[in-house]
C-alpha positions as CSV (number, residue, x, y, z in Angstrom):
1,R,53.2,71.4,44.6
2,A,55.2,69.4,42.3
3,V,58.4,67.4,43.0
4,N,60.8,69.9,41.3
5,G,58.8,73.2,41.9
6,V,55.9,75.1,43.3
7,Y,53.2,76.4,41.1
8,T,50.3,78.6,42.3
9,F,47.3,79.0,40.1
10,N,44.2,81.1,40.8
11,N,41.9,79.1,38.4
12,L,41.7,76.2,35.9
13,A,42.1,78.6,32.9
14,Q,45.5,79.7,34.1
15,F,46.6,76.2,34.6
16,Q,45.6,75.2,31.2
17,A,47.3,78.3,29.7
18,G,50.5,77.6,31.6
19,T,50.4,81.1,33.3
20,P,50.4,80.6,37.1
21,S,50.6,83.6,39.4
22,S,53.7,82.1,41.0
23,Y,56.3,79.7,39.6
24,T,59.4,78.3,41.2
25,I,61.8,75.5,40.3
26,R,65.1,74.3,41.5
27,T,67.4,72.5,39.1
28,P,71.1,71.7,38.9
29,R,73.3,74.6,37.7
30,V,74.2,74.8,34.0
31,G,76.7,72.0,33.2
32,G,75.9,70.1,36.6
33,S,73.6,67.2,37.4
34,M,71.3,65.9,40.2
35,D,74.4,64.3,41.7
36,D,75.8,67.7,42.7
37,I,72.8,68.7,44.9
38,P,73.0,66.3,48.0
39,A,75.1,67.7,50.8
40,E,78.0,65.3,51.6
41,Y,80.1,66.1,54.7
42,T,81.4,64.3,57.8
43,L,81.2,65.2,61.4
44,K,83.3,63.6,64.2
45,N,83.0,64.5,67.8
46,T,85.4,63.7,70.7
47,G,83.8,63.8,74.1
48,V,85.8,63.7,77.3
49,F,84.2,63.7,80.8
50,V,85.8,63.6,84.2
51,Q,83.9,63.6,87.5
52,D,85.0,63.2,91.1
53,T,82.8,62.9,94.3
54,W,84.0,64.1,97.6
55,A,82.3,63.0,100.9
56,V,83.0,66.0,103.0
57,N,81.4,64.4,106.0
58,Y,78.5,62.1,106.8
59,N,75.9,64.8,105.8
60,L,77.6,66.6,102.8
61,T,78.6,65.2,99.4
62,L,80.1,67.3,96.7
63,N,80.3,66.4,93.0
64,F,82.9,68.1,90.6
65,G,82.9,67.4,86.8
66,I,84.1,68.8,83.5
67,R,83.0,67.7,80.0
68,V,84.7,68.8,76.8
69,D,83.3,68.2,73.4
70,I,85.5,68.8,70.4
71,P,83.7,68.5,67.0
72,D,85.5,68.1,63.7
73,F,83.6,69.1,60.5
74,S,84.9,68.3,57.0
75,D,85.9,71.2,54.8
76,Q,83.4,72.9,52.7
77,R,85.2,73.5,49.6
78,L,82.4,75.1,47.3
79,Y,83.4,78.8,47.7
80,N,81.0,81.5,46.4
81,P,82.8,84.7,45.6
82,L,79.6,86.5,44.6
83,I,78.3,85.9,48.2
84,E,81.3,87.2,49.9
85,Q,81.6,90.2,47.6
86,T,77.9,91.0,48.3
87,Y,77.6,90.3,52.1
88,G,81.2,90.0,53.2
89,Y,80.9,86.4,54.5
90,D,83.0,83.4,53.4
91,N,80.4,80.6,52.8
92,T,83.0,77.9,53.3
93,Q,83.3,78.8,57.0
94,T,82.4,75.9,59.4
95,V,82.5,75.2,63.1
96,D,85.7,73.6,64.6
97,D,85.7,74.6,68.2
98,K,85.7,73.0,71.5
99,L,82.9,73.4,74.2
100,V,84.1,73.2,77.7
101,Q,81.3,72.4,80.2
102,P,82.2,72.6,84.0
103,R,79.7,71.2,86.5
104,F,79.1,71.3,90.2
105,G,76.6,69.5,92.4
106,F,75.9,68.9,96.1
107,N,73.7,66.8,98.3
108,Y,73.2,67.6,102.1
109,T,71.2,65.2,104.4
110,F,69.9,66.6,107.5
111,D,70.2,64.9,111.0
112,T,66.5,64.5,111.4
113,D,64.1,61.6,112.5
114,R,62.6,61.6,109.0
115,P,64.7,61.6,105.7
116,T,65.2,65.2,104.7
117,Q,67.8,66.3,102.0
118,L,68.8,69.5,100.2
119,R,70.3,69.0,96.7
120,G,71.3,71.0,93.8
121,G,74.0,72.1,91.4
122,V,75.0,74.3,88.5
123,G,76.8,73.8,85.2
124,L,77.1,74.5,81.6
125,F,75.6,72.0,79.2
126,G,75.5,71.6,75.4
127,G,72.3,72.7,73.7
128,A,70.6,71.0,70.9
129,A,73.1,69.5,68.5
130,P,73.2,71.9,65.5
131,N,74.3,69.4,63.0
132,V,71.1,69.7,60.8
133,W,71.3,73.4,60.6
134,L,75.1,73.5,59.9
135,S,74.5,71.1,57.0
136,G,73.0,74.0,55.1
137,A,76.4,75.4,54.5
138,Y,77.3,72.2,52.6
139,Q,73.8,71.9,50.8
140,N,73.1,75.6,49.8
141,T,76.3,77.0,48.4
142,G,74.9,78.5,45.1
143,R,77.2,76.2,43.3
144,Q,75.1,73.1,43.3
145,Y,71.8,74.2,42.0
146,V,69.9,77.3,40.7
147,E,66.4,78.4,41.6
148,Y,64.3,80.0,38.9
149,S,61.4,82.1,40.2
150,V,58.8,84.0,38.2
151,R,55.7,85.9,39.5
152,N,52.6,87.3,37.8
153,S,53.4,85.6,34.5
154,G,50.7,87.4,32.5
155,G,52.4,89.2,29.6
156,I,55.4,86.9,29.3
157,G,53.6,83.8,28.1
158,P,53.3,80.3,29.3
159,I,55.9,79.5,32.1
160,F,54.6,76.1,33.1
161,S,54.7,72.7,31.6
162,A,52.8,69.6,32.9
163,D,56.0,67.6,32.1
164,P,58.0,67.5,35.4
165,N,61.2,66.6,33.4
166,D,60.8,69.6,30.9
167,Q,60.2,72.6,33.1
168,P,61.2,76.0,31.4
169,T,64.1,77.8,33.0
170,N,64.9,80.4,30.3
171,F,63.6,83.5,32.0
172,A,65.8,86.6,32.1
173,G,66.7,87.6,35.6
174,A,64.9,84.7,37.2
175,A,67.9,82.6,38.2
176,R,68.8,82.9,42.0
177,Q,71.2,81.3,44.2
178,N,70.3,80.1,47.7
179,V,73.2,80.2,50.2
180,D,73.5,79.2,53.8
181,I,76.4,80.8,55.7
182,I,78.0,80.1,59.2
183,H,79.1,83.2,61.1
184,P,82.8,83.0,61.6
185,D,82.4,83.6,65.4
186,L,79.6,80.9,65.8
187,E,79.9,79.0,69.1
188,Q,78.2,75.7,69.7
189,P,74.9,76.0,71.5
190,S,75.2,75.9,75.3
191,V,73.2,76.9,78.3
192,W,73.8,77.5,82.0
193,K,71.7,75.4,84.3
194,A,71.1,75.6,88.1
195,N,68.8,73.8,90.3
196,L,67.9,73.6,94.0
197,A,65.7,70.9,95.4
198,F,64.4,69.9,98.9
199,D,62.9,66.6,99.8
200,H,61.3,65.8,103.1
201,E,59.4,62.7,104.4
202,L,56.2,63.9,106.3
203,P,55.0,62.4,109.5
204,W,51.8,60.9,107.8
205,Y,51.7,57.5,106.0
206,G,55.4,57.9,104.7
207,L,54.4,60.7,102.3
208,V,57.3,62.5,100.7
209,A,57.1,66.3,99.8
210,S,59.4,67.7,97.3
211,A,60.1,71.1,95.8
212,E,62.5,72.1,93.0
213,L,63.6,75.2,91.3
214,L,65.3,75.0,87.9
215,L,66.8,78.0,86.2
216,T,68.5,78.2,82.9
217,R,70.2,81.0,81.0
218,V,71.6,80.8,77.4
219,K,75.3,81.2,77.0
220,D,75.1,80.7,73.2
221,A,72.0,79.9,71.2
222,I,71.4,79.8,67.5
223,Y,69.2,82.1,65.4
224,L,69.0,82.9,61.8
225,E,69.4,86.2,60.0
226,R,68.1,86.7,56.4
227,L,70.8,88.6,54.5
228,D,68.9,88.9,51.1
229,L,66.2,91.4,52.3
230,G,67.9,94.3,50.5
231,A,67.5,97.9,51.7
232,P,64.0,98.6,53.0
233,N,61.5,101.0,51.6
234,T,61.9,104.7,53.1
235,M,58.1,104.3,53.8
236,V,57.4,102.5,57.1
237,G,54.0,101.1,58.3
238,P,51.9,103.3,60.6
239,D,53.0,101.1,63.4
240,G,56.6,101.6,62.6
241,R,57.0,98.3,60.7
242,V,60.1,98.3,58.4
243,M,58.8,97.5,54.9
244,Y,60.6,95.7,51.9
245,W,57.8,96.1,49.4
246,N,58.5,98.4,46.5
247,N,56.2,101.4,46.1
248,N,53.5,99.4,44.1
249,G,53.5,96.8,47.0
250,L,52.6,99.6,49.4
251,D,49.9,101.2,47.3
252,A,46.5,100.4,48.6
253,S,44.9,101.2,45.1
254,R,47.0,98.4,43.5
255,W,46.0,95.9,46.2
256,A,42.4,96.8,45.4
257,L,42.9,95.2,42.1
258,A,44.6,91.9,43.5
259,R,41.6,89.6,43.4
260,N,41.3,86.6,45.8
261,G,42.9,88.4,48.8
262,I,45.4,86.0,50.5
263,S,46.7,84.3,47.3
264,A,47.2,87.5,45.2
265,N,49.7,90.4,45.4
266,A,49.2,93.8,44.1
267,P,49.9,94.1,40.4
268,G,53.6,95.2,39.9
269,A,54.3,94.6,43.6
270,T,57.8,93.3,44.3
271,Q,59.1,91.8,47.6
272,R,62.7,92.3,48.7
273,Y,62.9,94.6,45.7
274,N,66.4,96.0,46.6
275,R,68.1,92.5,46.7
276,P,70.7,91.6,44.1
277,S,69.1,89.9,41.1
278,Y,71.2,86.8,41.5
279,V,70.3,85.9,45.1
280,G,67.5,84.0,46.5
281,D,67.5,83.0,50.1
282,V,70.8,83.8,51.8
283,M,70.7,82.7,55.5
284,L,73.3,83.6,58.1
285,L,73.6,81.2,61.2
286,R,74.8,83.2,64.2
287,N,74.7,83.3,68.0
288,T,72.6,85.0,70.5
289,D,73.1,85.2,74.2
290,K,69.4,85.9,74.9
291,G,67.2,83.2,76.4
292,H,66.3,82.1,79.8
293,S,63.8,80.0,81.8
294,Q,62.4,79.4,85.3
295,Q,60.7,76.2,86.3
296,F,59.3,75.5,89.8
297,T,57.9,72.1,90.8
298,V,56.2,70.8,93.9
299,S,54.9,67.2,94.4
300,L,53.6,65.0,97.0
301,E,54.3,61.2,96.7
302,K,53.1,58.2,98.6
303,P,55.6,55.3,98.0
304,M,54.2,51.8,97.5
305,S,52.7,50.3,100.5
306,E,49.7,47.9,101.1
307,N,49.5,47.4,97.3
308,W,49.0,51.2,96.5
309,S,51.1,54.3,95.6
310,W,50.3,57.7,94.2
311,M,51.7,61.0,93.5
312,V,50.5,64.5,92.5
313,G,52.6,67.3,91.2
314,Y,52.3,70.9,89.8
315,T,54.9,72.7,87.6
316,Y,55.0,76.3,86.6
317,T,57.2,77.4,83.7
318,A,58.3,80.6,82.2
319,A,60.7,80.6,79.3
320,K,61.9,83.2,76.7
321,E,63.7,82.6,73.5
322,V,64.7,84.2,70.3
323,S,64.1,81.4,67.8
324,P,62.5,77.9,68.5
325,L,64.4,76.3,65.6
326,T,61.6,74.0,64.7
327,S,62.6,72.9,61.2
328,S,65.4,71.1,59.6
329,Q,66.1,73.8,56.9
330,N,67.4,77.2,57.8
331,T,65.0,79.1,55.5
332,S,62.1,77.3,57.1
333,N,63.4,78.2,60.6
334,W,63.4,81.8,59.7
335,N,60.0,81.6,57.8
336,N,58.2,80.0,60.9
337,N,59.4,82.6,63.4
338,P,56.7,85.2,64.0
339,M,58.2,88.8,64.0
340,F,57.3,92.4,64.0
341,N,60.4,93.5,62.1
342,A,62.6,91.0,60.1
343,N,65.8,89.7,61.6
344,E,64.9,90.9,65.1
345,D,67.0,89.5,67.8
346,V,64.4,89.9,70.5
347,L,63.1,87.7,73.4
348,V,59.7,86.3,73.1
349,N,57.7,83.7,75.0
350,S,58.9,80.2,74.1
351,R,56.6,78.5,71.7
352,Y,56.8,75.2,73.7
353,A,56.8,76.5,77.4
354,I,53.8,75.0,79.2
355,K,53.0,77.5,81.8
356,D,50.9,75.3,84.2
357,R,51.0,71.5,84.4
358,I,49.3,69.3,86.9
359,S,50.4,65.6,86.9
360,G,49.3,62.7,88.8
361,A,49.7,58.9,89.1
362,L,47.8,56.1,90.9
363,T,49.4,52.6,91.0
364,F,48.0,49.3,92.3
365,K,50.3,46.3,92.6
366,K,49.7,42.8,93.8
367,A,50.8,39.4,93.2
368,F,47.7,37.3,92.3
369,F,49.6,34.4,90.9
370,G,52.5,33.3,93.0
371,D,55.3,35.8,93.0
372,Y,54.3,37.4,89.6
373,A,53.0,40.8,90.2
374,T,50.0,42.4,88.5
375,T,50.5,46.2,88.2
376,A,47.9,48.7,87.0
377,S,48.7,52.5,86.7
378,L,46.7,55.5,85.8
379,F,48.6,58.6,84.7
380,Y,47.0,62.1,84.5
381,E,48.2,65.3,82.9
382,G,46.4,68.6,82.8
383,R,48.2,71.5,81.2
384,S,47.7,74.9,79.9
385,G,47.6,75.4,76.1
386,R,50.7,76.1,74.0
387,P,51.6,79.7,73.3
388,F,50.5,81.1,69.9
389,S,50.7,84.4,67.8
390,Y,48.2,86.5,65.8
391,V,49.5,87.3,62.3
392,F,48.6,88.5,58.9
393,W,47.4,86.0,56.4
394,N,49.7,87.3,53.8
395,D,53.2,89.1,53.5
396,A,52.7,92.3,55.4
397,N,56.2,93.7,55.2
398,G,57.4,92.5,51.9
399,D,60.1,90.0,53.1
400,S,58.6,87.3,50.9
401,R,57.2,85.2,53.8
402,T,53.5,85.0,54.5
403,F,51.9,83.9,57.8
404,N,54.6,85.3,60.1
405,D,54.0,89.0,60.4
406,L,52.7,89.9,63.7
407,F,49.2,91.5,63.5
408,Y,48.6,95.2,64.1
409,V,45.3,95.5,66.1
410,P,43.1,98.4,64.9
411,N,42.3,100.9,67.7
412,G,38.6,101.1,66.7
413,P,36.7,101.7,63.5
414,G,38.5,103.9,61.1
415,D,42.0,103.3,62.5
416,V,42.6,101.2,59.3
417,V,40.8,101.2,56.1
418,F,39.0,98.2,54.9
419,T,38.9,98.2,51.2
420,T,36.5,96.5,48.9
421,L,37.5,92.9,48.0
422,T,36.6,91.2,44.7
423,T,37.3,87.4,44.6
424,V,36.6,85.1,41.7
425,S,36.2,81.4,42.3
426,D,35.0,78.8,39.6
427,G,33.8,81.7,37.5
428,V,31.7,83.2,40.4
429,T,32.6,86.8,41.4
430,T,31.9,87.9,44.9
431,V,32.2,91.6,46.1
432,R,32.6,92.4,49.7
433,S,32.4,96.2,50.5
434,G,34.9,97.7,53.1
435,A,32.0,98.6,55.5
436,E,30.9,94.9,55.4
437,Q,34.4,93.7,56.2
438,E,34.9,96.3,59.0
439,A,31.7,95.3,60.7
440,A,32.6,91.6,60.6
441,F,36.2,92.3,61.8
442,F,35.1,94.2,64.9
443,E,32.5,91.8,65.6
444,W,35.1,89.1,65.6
445,L,37.5,91.1,67.6
446,A,35.0,91.7,70.4
447,K,34.9,88.0,71.0
448,H,38.7,87.9,71.5
449,P,39.4,90.3,74.3
450,E,42.9,88.9,74.8
451,L,43.7,90.5,71.4
452,Q,41.6,93.5,71.7
453,R,43.7,94.7,74.7
454,Y,46.6,95.4,72.3
455,A,44.4,97.8,70.2
456,G,46.7,100.5,68.6
457,T,49.7,98.3,68.6
458,Y,50.9,94.9,67.3
459,A,50.2,91.7,69.2
460,P,53.5,90.3,70.7
461,A,54.7,86.9,69.6
462,N,53.6,83.8,71.6
463,E,51.7,86.1,74.0
464,F,48.4,84.1,73.8
465,R,47.7,80.5,74.9
466,A,45.4,77.8,73.6
467,G,42.8,76.2,76.1
468,W,43.5,73.7,78.9
469,T,44.2,70.0,78.0
470,N,43.4,67.0,80.1
471,S,44.6,63.5,79.2
472,F,44.9,60.0,80.9
473,D,47.1,57.2,80.1
474,L,46.6,53.5,81.3
475,R,49.2,50.7,81.8
476,V,48.5,47.3,82.8
477,S,51.5,44.9,83.3
478,Q,51.7,41.2,84.2
479,E,54.8,39.4,85.3
480,L,55.2,35.9,83.9
481,P,57.6,33.0,84.3
482,G,60.4,32.3,81.9
483,F,61.1,29.2,79.9
484,W,64.1,28.3,82.2
485,K,65.1,28.8,85.7
486,G,66.2,32.3,86.4
487,H,64.3,33.7,83.4
488,K,61.3,36.0,83.7
489,S,59.0,37.8,81.3
490,S,56.3,40.3,81.3
491,L,53.3,41.5,79.2
492,T,52.3,45.1,79.3
493,L,49.3,46.9,77.7
494,D,49.6,50.7,77.4
495,I,46.6,52.8,76.3
496,M,47.5,56.4,75.6
497,N,44.7,59.0,76.0
498,V,42.3,56.3,77.3
499,G,39.8,59.1,77.9
500,N,39.4,59.5,74.1
501,L,38.7,55.6,74.0
502,L,35.7,56.2,76.4
503,N,34.5,59.3,74.7
504,K,35.6,60.6,71.4
505,K,35.2,64.2,72.5
506,W,37.6,63.6,75.5
507,G,41.4,64.1,75.4
508,L,41.3,66.4,72.3
509,I,44.1,68.8,71.9
510,E,43.1,72.1,70.2
511,D,45.7,74.8,69.3
512,A,47.1,76.8,66.6
513,G,49.1,74.0,64.9
514,F,52.7,73.5,63.9
515,N,53.4,77.2,63.3
516,S,51.6,78.3,66.4
517,N,50.1,81.2,64.5
518,L,46.5,82.2,63.8
519,A,45.9,84.5,60.8
520,V,43.4,87.4,61.2
521,A,43.3,89.7,58.1
522,N,45.0,90.4,54.9
523,F,47.6,93.4,54.5
524,A,46.2,95.4,51.6
525,G,48.7,98.2,51.2
526,I,48.9,101.7,52.9
527,C,46.6,104.4,52.0
528,N,48.4,107.1,49.8
529,A,47.3,109.8,47.5
530,A,46.7,107.6,44.6
531,S,44.5,105.3,46.6
532,I,42.5,108.3,48.0
533,S,42.1,109.9,44.6
534,S,40.8,106.6,43.1
535,G,38.3,106.3,45.9
536,V,39.9,103.1,47.4
537,C,40.8,105.0,50.6
538,P,38.6,107.8,52.0
539,V,39.9,111.4,52.3
540,G,42.0,111.9,55.4
541,S,43.2,108.3,55.6
542,E,46.7,108.8,54.2
543,G,49.3,106.7,55.9
544,K,46.8,104.2,57.3
545,Y,47.0,100.5,56.8
546,A,44.5,99.0,54.4
547,Y,43.0,95.7,55.5
548,Q,40.9,93.0,53.8
549,F,39.1,90.6,56.0
550,T,37.7,87.3,54.9
551,G,37.5,85.5,58.3
552,A,40.1,84.6,60.8
553,Q,41.5,81.3,61.8
554,D,40.5,79.3,64.8
555,F,42.0,76.5,66.8
556,Q,42.0,73.1,65.2
557,I,42.1,69.6,66.8
558,Q,45.7,68.5,66.3
559,E,46.3,65.4,64.4
560,V,49.4,66.0,62.2
561,N,52.7,67.4,62.9
562,G,54.7,70.1,60.6
563,D,55.7,67.4,58.0
564,G,52.0,66.4,57.4
565,V,52.5,63.2,59.4
566,N,49.4,62.0,61.2
567,T,50.7,61.5,64.7
568,G,47.2,60.8,66.3
569,V,48.1,63.0,69.3
570,S,44.4,63.8,69.9
571,R,43.3,60.2,69.6
572,W,43.6,57.1,71.7
573,S,46.3,54.5,70.9
574,A,47.3,51.2,72.3
575,Q,50.5,49.3,72.5
576,V,51.3,45.8,73.7
577,T,54.7,44.9,74.8
578,F,56.2,41.4,75.6
579,R,59.6,41.5,77.4
580,Y,61.7,38.5,78.2
581,E,64.8,38.7,80.5
582,F,67.4,36.1,81.0
């Protein structure tokens, strides 16, 4: 990857010849400059909140409130007539609408010997601030920069230069515009929340038992639709998957010529082949009212007495969503959302919903030196793994995105055709027969019964979970005197994931990573008459998927986030804090 473009080479000879299999560069439009590219806009928000509390009687208290948020976005003046002519949307549309959020709550105290209360409420709350996603309408207008993209450069000569300031752009039909559009009816994200909780002091040792139910339902959430797919191919996959490959991209005999599996497309294959020649990524930001969650928590707590306190709790969570919106760019948000058919507005398990969580805390507190307390606390969290999806390694439906197409699980040997795979690496040629790949695949599948139960259909998004994770955190705090009367200070040591400090094998988080996907096999076309006559597919296999299997992904110890930043989440870390109060 270079600063101004992306280049994919299959070998050193291609690099030296300047003939990569894929070349993409974004530069200022003709007559423009780099100063045109950054998005410049302003956002103001006026928020008003009013609340009143009514003590109905000694036992019952009611809360009423309402919040109004009124955003004000600056105008987007870079109108793109080609986009409105093609898709019917004005790309200068922004969001200027208010969000009215009513809330109600109550608290009822029972007339009992031991403290007992019932509490709850319901209200509308603003969702995640959409500012970063709305900024795409100012950044990607098609009027600030142009993307030049060329694939399979063999035959048109060198298309790559080692000089980052002198990249070629003079390719016929290669210039494309990337445009983000806000739907004219887009509403700010908001969600209805309701909770009901019960707290009761038990007759033993002052223990407090609590239970709480939290329900949410989406009023307006955001998801992204890709407009630039173009009309799909009339041929669909054997599982009903809509295809955007041209006929060459669906021909298994051509994929048999695409060496190196994951990184190479079939010769002559074109993704999104019916899109207009002048568009690249055209993303539409729009609303969905789908999405909900249920969360139930029970806990038992012993308040501080005789220097000790502790608590233990369990939380069950079930959540559904259309899109997790994990990225700052709209194209990435769409790309990283696993789908069966492109642009689906369907509910799936939330990528970040932890189904089972056990938490606990143990605290010791005593003043060893005068009135200055020493406090030591140990915190525990045990949780089920994050959801993940099984996907194809490469682009199975021709929408130009790899690693997001939900995997079709073969219903036994012969349900799909494994075609011979030839790879070349550093001048060494390796040939894997279809029979060899098929045997290896079903041997792997037998070890994954959670996936095998979907044999004969595709594996749903986020339907699978990584393994259980345990972690402990330690905090030791010492109160200290201040320098003057009335002042005080404290020194605190926090050790996160202290188990990993004691044993490097403890506290490790293993899951599918930022994308929450594990790739299984490569899409290698669909068997047709040409592939059968050429011997790539056997007689009688017309209409079946062709696969190539080089090995599936497995969980990895998580150390970095989606931006490649090492967060050290699987390793121990320590922090020392000094606090002075006056």
